[in-house]
N, C-alpha and C positions, 0 to 999 in steps of 0.2 A: 464490407463495412466493419470497421474495428470495434472491438468490444472494450468498454471502459469499465475497469474494476477498481473500486476504492478499497483501500486496506485500512480498516478503522477499528478503534477501540479507545474510549476516553481514558482507560487505565494506561499509565505509562509503563514502560519496561516489560511489555508482553511479547515483543518481537515484531512489531509493525515494520520498522525500518529494515530490520534484518531480512524479513520476508519480502518486502517491496524490492530491495536491491537484488536479492538472490533469486527471486522468482523471475524478475526481469531478465537477468543474465541467463537463467536456465531456459526460458522460452526463447531467448535469442540464440542459444547454442542449438536448440531444436528447430532452427531456421524460421522462427516467427519474427516479424518486424515489430519491435516494441518501443513505446515511448514511456519513460518514467517521469511523472510530474511530482516534484517535491513540494507538498503543501504544508510543511511543518517549518515554523520560523527557526527551529534548531538547525535545519539544513543538514542533517546527518546523512540523508540519502544522497545528497549532492556530494559531500565530502567523502562518503563511502565509496563513491565511484571516481575518486581522484580529481574532483573538480575544486578549484581554488575559489572558495565561497566569498573570500574578501574582495575579489575582483569581478563580481557579478554585476554587469551593467543592466541587463534585462533578464527578468526571471518571472516567477509565479505572480509576484506582487504587480508587475506591470501588466501582465495579461489579465489579472483580476480587475485592475483599474481600467482596462481597455485602452491604455495609452500606447501599447505595442501589440502587434500581432503575435500569435504563438510561434509562427514560423521564425520570427526574429529572436525568439528566446531559446530555440533549440540548440543544444550542444551535443557534440559526439563525445562518447566516453570510451573507456578501455574495454567495455564489455561488447562482445560481438552482436551486431544487429540491434543495439540498444542506443536510443537517443534520450537525452535528459532535458527537462525544463527545470532549472535549478532554483533553489530558494536562497534567501538572504535574511539576515536578522530584521531588515525593514518590513518583512511580512507581518511582524507583530502588530504593526499599525493598521493593517487592512481591516480588522474587525471594526475598529472605530470609524474608519473612512467610508466603509460600505453601509454603515447604519442608516444614513439618510437617503441612500440611493433607491430608486424604484427598482423592483425586481432583483433586489440584492442577492437573493438565493440562487439566481440564475446566471451570475456573471461568468462563472467557469464553463458552464454548459454552453453559453452563447459563444464564448471564446474558442472552444474546441470544435465547434461545428465545421470550421473550414479545414481541419486537419484529420478529423476522425477516420476518414476513408484511407488515409495514407499508411495506417498501421494495422496489424492483426490484433494487438492488444495495447491498451493505454492503462497503465497502472498509476493510481494516485496514492502517495504515502501521506496519510492524514496526521494532523497534530493530535496529541493526547488530550483532547477536549471535545465538547459537543457544541462549540461555538460556530460562528458564521463560516469559518474556513471549512470545517468538516461538513457543515450543511450544504455548502457549495459543491463539495466533492460528492455527497450522496445524491444531490439533485442532478449532477451531471452524469453520474454512473449508471451502468446497466445492471451492475451487481456489486455486492460487497463481500469481502473476505474478513472474517473476524478472528484474529489471532487470540488464543486463550493459553495463558501460561499454566503449566501443570503444577500449580502451587495452591496452598490453603485458600487464598482469597480469590481463586480463579473465577468463580461465578459471581463475585461481588461486582455490581455495576453492570453485569451483562443484561439484566432485565431493563435497566435504564436505556442502554444502547438499542435494545430490540424495540422498546417503546419509541425511541426517536426515529428508527427506521420505519416503524409503522406510521408515524405522523408524517414522515417524508413521503411515504407511499400514498397516503391520503391527500396531502395538500400539494406537493411539488412534483412528485415523480412516481406515478402509479405503476410504472414498469420496473421499478427497482426490485431486484431479486436478491436473495442471499445465496452467494456463490458457495459458501461453506464456512463452517467453524474450523479453525485450524489449531490443533493442540501443539503448543511449542515448549521448548526447554524441558523436554521429558527425560527423566533419569530412571531407567528400568530397575535400578538398585533400591530406589526409594518406594516404600509401600504407598506413601502419600501420592506420588506421581501416578501410580497405577490406579489408585482410588479415584483421582480426578478424572482420568481417562474413562473409567467405567461409568462414573457419575454423568459426564458430559454425553457419552454415547447412549446411556440409558434415557436421558431426558430429550436428546435432540436427534437420535437415530440417524436418518439419511442425510440430515444437514451437516454432519460431521465428516470432514475429509477422511479417507482411509489412511492417507499419509500423516505420520506423526513426526514433528521435528525434534530430534534428539538434542540433548545438551552436548555441545561440541566445542572444544577449545579453539579449533581453527576458525569457526564461525565468529568467535569474538575477536580473534586476531586480525582477520582479513580487512576490516574497515581502517585500521591504523596504517595499512599499506595503500589505502585508496583503491582497493580491489574487491570484486565480488568473490565469493567462495569458489566459483568456477575457475576464475583466473588464479586465485591464490593457492588452492590445493584441490584439484579436480578429483583426487583419489579419496578425499575425506568423507566421513560419514555425513557431514553437513551438505556437501555437494550432492551426494547421492539422495539424500532426503529431498532437497529442493528440486532435483531433476525428476524425482517421482511425483512431487506435487505438480510440476509443469505438465508432465504426461497426463496426469489425472484431469487437469483443467482443460487441456487440448481435447481429450477424449470426451469430456463432459459437454464441450461446445461444438463437437464435430457433427 
């Protein structure tokens, strides 16, 4: 049975999509079968793996609407052992369209039931909001990874997200677990970066991944070539960080 992991934080620019794409590729390289679901209307995870988002006929929108089966939305991408359910800008409308539906928070969970067993890991790249899209992802997920940027406002909004996770656990998904807090964009030369790491580790102890994702130019360049860091530059610091994270997750779930 595959494990569904949502990658969520309502704060933008913290490395959710970078983590979704590169963790998927790293797990794939480690011989795990992975499905990446792009649940962000910006569709950066889709384009970051070389998918032409202008020509998406069936994607996350259609499977949330239950107008298509998830099997019909799956696309192969350049990353080894990784399939993608892509997003399109039309996903913006889903929040409004689901409002009147019964069990609207369970649409993604119901859709994924038929394919969950076909993968070792299903990763969901969430939108930077706590709306219905993210709520669907958290209701469908077994656990959640929370990327936290090593910058001044890092912990701002984290309490709000943890409260949302608590209410999802209480109302929709009692089995939802926090896979871990992931420190991203770390720059060892900056005192502030080191302070944020210390602060987060002090407050959250075992909830924090040992792996810290360092600032890396190659990580920023890879999406413009439509490739994961593993395909773009396997020798880079970014590739090494995400492979370490993948190892840590596999170990934790073995």
